[in-house]
FIDOTI-256057 format. One record per residue (C-alpha): residue in three letters; x, y, z. Coordinates in steps of 0.05 Angstrom, whole numbers, padded with zeros to 5 digits, always signed. Example, Ala and Ser with C-alpha at 12.3 -4.5 7.8 and 13.67 -1.06 7.14 Angstrom:
<pts>
ALA+00246-00090+00156/SER+00273-00021+00143/
</pts>
This chain:
<pts>
MET+00416+01435+01527/GLU+00405+01495+01484/THR+00328+01516+01465/SER+00322+01548+01395/SER+00291+01613+01390/ILE+00217+01623+01371/ARG+00217+01660+01303/VAL+00164+01716+01301/LEU+00139+01757+01242/VAL+00099+01818+01264/VAL+00047+01841+01218/ASP+00011+01909+01234/ASP-00004+01969+01192/SER+00009+02022+01252/GLU+00081+02029+01258/PRO+00074+02050+01335/PHE+00032+01993+01348/ARG+00085+01948+01312/ARG+00141+01977+01354/PHE+00102+01958+01416/VAL+00086+01887+01400/CYS+00166+01881+01380/SER+00185+01912+01447/ILE+00139+01860+01482/VAL+00170+01800+01436/GLN+00242+01819+01450/ALA+00231+01822+01523/ILE+00211+01747+01527/PRO+00275+01700+01527/ASN+00277+01651+01469/MET+00233+01699+01420/GLN+00267+01729+01359/ILE+00235+01781+01311/MET+00249+01760+01241/PHE+00213+01816+01204/GLU+00160+01866+01206/VAL+00110+01880+01151/SER+00048+01935+01148/ASP+00002+01898+01096/GLY-00031+01833+01084/LEU-00004+01818+01016/GLU+00069+01830+01046/ALA+00053+01785+01104/VAL+00038+01733+01056/ARG+00101+01738+01020/LYS+00144+01737+01081/ALA+00108+01679+01114/GLU+00121+01639+01061/GLU+00196+01661+01052/LEU+00214+01662+01127/GLN+00166+01603+01150/PRO+00169+01637+01220/ASP+00141+01597+01283/LEU+00097+01653+01302/ILE+00056+01712+01261/THR+00026+01767+01299/LEU-00028+01790+01253/ASP-00072+01850+01251/ILE-00143+01838+01220/GLY-00151+01907+01193/LEU-00095+01910+01143/PRO-00087+01949+01076/LYS-00079+01907+01010/MET-00109+01844+01037/ASN-00142+01839+01107/GLY-00119+01792+01158/ILE-00173+01739+01154/GLU-00151+01728+01080/ALA-00077+01734+01095/ALA-00082+01682+01145/ARG-00117+01632+01103/ARG-00066+01638+01051/ILE-00009+01638+01103/ARG-00042+01570+01130/LYS-00033+01542+01059/LEU+00039+01571+01044/SER+00065+01565+01111/PRO+00027+01508+01152/GLU+00069+01498+01210/SER+00071+01575+01233/LYS+00021+01594+01293/ILE-00025+01653+01276/LEU-00040+01703+01335/PHE-00091+01752+01312/ILE-00081+01818+01353/
</pts>
């Protein structure tokens, strides 16, 4: 039986930290990076568009903080799990 990949959206305004998170996620079997974004507004847009399984979310983000982004994502992509980093 083949297991499907866990699709991940990585959200952090620090490019080096985003790269770090991506390297960890990619090292885990059955996890796939769908997209990376650097601000809360784009996180909401991409979550709605991509409907990822998991979203790693920074709290301190430009344009919209992670808490507000999470509230909006919860409405637009209710099946996505959010992990604050």
